[in-house]
C-alpha positions as CSV (number, residue, x, y, z in Angstrom):
1,X,92.4,151.3,121.0
2,X,94.2,151.0,117.6
3,X,97.2,148.9,116.9
4,X,100.4,149.5,118.8
5,X,103.3,151.1,116.9
6,X,107.1,150.7,117.4
7,X,109.0,153.9,117.8
8,X,110.1,153.7,114.1
9,X,106.5,153.2,113.0
10,X,105.3,156.1,115.2
11,X,108.1,158.3,113.8
12,X,107.1,157.5,110.2
13,X,103.4,158.1,110.8
14,X,104.1,161.4,112.6
15,X,106.8,162.5,110.1
16,X,109.5,163.0,112.7
17,X,112.8,161.2,113.4
18,X,113.0,158.6,116.1
19,X,115.5,160.9,117.9
20,X,112.8,163.5,118.4
21,X,110.5,160.9,120.0
22,X,113.4,159.8,122.4
23,X,114.1,163.5,123.1
24,X,110.4,164.1,124.0
25,X,110.6,161.0,126.3
26,X,113.6,162.3,128.1
27,X,111.8,165.7,128.5
28,X,108.8,163.9,130.0
29,X,106.5,164.9,127.2
30,X,105.8,161.4,125.8
31,X,105.9,157.9,127.2
32,X,105.6,154.5,125.5
33,X,102.3,152.9,126.1
34,X,104.0,149.5,126.8
35,X,107.0,147.4,125.8
36,X,107.1,144.4,123.6
37,X,108.5,141.0,124.5
38,X,111.8,142.1,123.0
39,X,111.6,145.4,125.2
40,X,110.8,147.6,122.2
41,X,108.8,150.7,123.0
42,X,105.2,150.5,121.8
43,X,102.9,153.5,121.3
44,X,99.1,153.7,120.9
45,X,96.9,156.2,119.1
46,X,96.9,158.5,122.1
47,X,100.7,158.8,121.9
48,X,100.4,159.7,118.2
49,X,97.8,162.4,119.0
50,X,100.1,163.7,121.8
51,X,103.1,163.8,119.5
52,X,101.1,165.6,116.9
53,X,99.9,168.1,119.5
54,X,103.5,168.8,120.6
55,X,104.6,169.4,117.0
56,X,101.6,171.6,116.3
57,X,102.2,173.7,119.4
58,X,105.9,174.1,118.5
59,X,105.0,175.0,114.9
60,X,103.2,178.1,116.2
61,X,106.0,179.2,118.5
62,X,105.4,177.5,121.7
63,X,108.6,176.2,123.6
64,X,108.7,172.7,125.1
65,X,108.2,174.3,128.5
66,X,105.0,175.9,127.1
67,X,104.0,172.6,125.7
68,X,104.3,171.0,129.2
69,X,102.0,173.7,130.5
70,X,99.5,173.2,127.7
71,X,99.4,169.5,128.1
72,X,98.7,169.9,131.9
73,X,95.6,172.0,131.2
74,X,92.0,170.7,131.7
75,X,90.1,171.6,128.5
76,X,86.9,172.3,130.4
77,X,87.9,174.9,133.1
78,X,88.0,178.6,132.7
79,X,91.2,178.7,134.7
80,X,92.8,176.7,132.0
81,X,91.7,179.1,129.3
82,X,93.2,182.0,131.3
83,X,96.5,180.2,131.7
84,X,96.6,179.4,128.0
85,X,95.7,183.1,127.2
86,X,98.6,184.3,129.4
87,X,100.9,181.8,127.7
88,X,99.9,183.1,124.2
89,X,100.4,186.7,125.3
90,X,103.9,185.9,126.5
91,X,104.7,184.2,123.2
92,X,103.4,187.2,121.3
93,X,105.8,189.4,123.3
94,X,108.6,187.0,122.4
95,X,107.6,187.0,118.7
96,X,107.5,190.8,118.6
97,X,111.0,190.9,120.0
98,X,112.3,188.4,117.5
99,X,110.6,190.3,114.7
100,X,112.4,193.5,115.9
101,X,115.7,191.6,116.0
102,X,115.1,190.3,112.5
103,X,114.2,193.8,111.1
104,X,117.6,195.0,112.5
105,X,119.4,192.1,110.9
106,X,117.7,192.9,107.6
107,X,118.8,196.5,107.8
108,X,122.4,195.5,108.6
109,X,122.5,193.0,105.7
110,X,120.9,195.5,103.3
111,X,123.5,198.1,104.2
112,X,126.3,195.5,103.8
113,X,124.9,194.6,100.3
114,X,124.9,198.3,99.3
115,X,128.6,198.6,100.5
116,X,129.5,195.5,98.5
117,X,127.9,196.8,95.4
118,X,129.6,200.2,95.8
119,X,133.1,198.6,96.2
120,X,132.7,195.9,93.5
121,X,136.2,195.6,91.9
122,X,137.3,198.9,93.6
123,X,139.5,197.5,96.3
124,X,139.2,195.5,99.5
125,X,135.8,194.5,100.7
126,X,134.7,197.0,103.3
127,X,132.2,194.5,104.7
128,X,134.8,191.9,105.4
129,X,137.1,194.6,107.0
130,X,134.2,195.8,109.2
131,X,133.4,192.2,110.3
132,X,137.0,191.5,111.1
133,X,137.1,194.6,113.3
134,X,133.8,193.7,114.9
135,X,135.0,190.2,115.7
136,X,137.6,191.7,118.0
137,X,134.9,193.1,120.3
138,X,132.8,191.0,122.6
139,X,129.5,189.9,121.0
140,X,126.3,191.5,122.2
141,X,124.0,189.1,124.2
142,X,121.2,187.6,122.1
143,X,117.7,187.6,123.4
144,X,117.1,184.6,125.7
145,X,114.9,181.8,124.6
146,X,113.4,178.9,126.4
147,X,114.3,175.3,125.8
148,X,115.0,174.4,122.2
149,X,114.0,171.1,120.7
150,X,115.0,168.9,117.7
């Protein structure tokens, strides 16, 4: 086992704020290895590896709920591979939906830019007028997403 790190040392080594580590602790994803005499949290190399795993999984689109599932998997069993595959398939569906949503946003913004260019200096901004009238209607629900994290 390597040297123990305080929360600030762990945060610096992993490149995350201490608030992220505390958040992961509250979510049950990370635990201090021990406490110092002054009751400071101390973390070993396994905690650093776990923190890096969490961040890497999030970076490719896994939610914190997904990360919990991934951390519970036994690397050597076929059942674990099947569960991970199912999780990846669900994430791919979510990514596809978000890409569709972003394509629509891009179309709307492109259309708004065209209108702005057409009305430059020719009167009131049609885009602002349209947004003001749209703001009077209830917003359409956004696609649901699982737990966010810092």
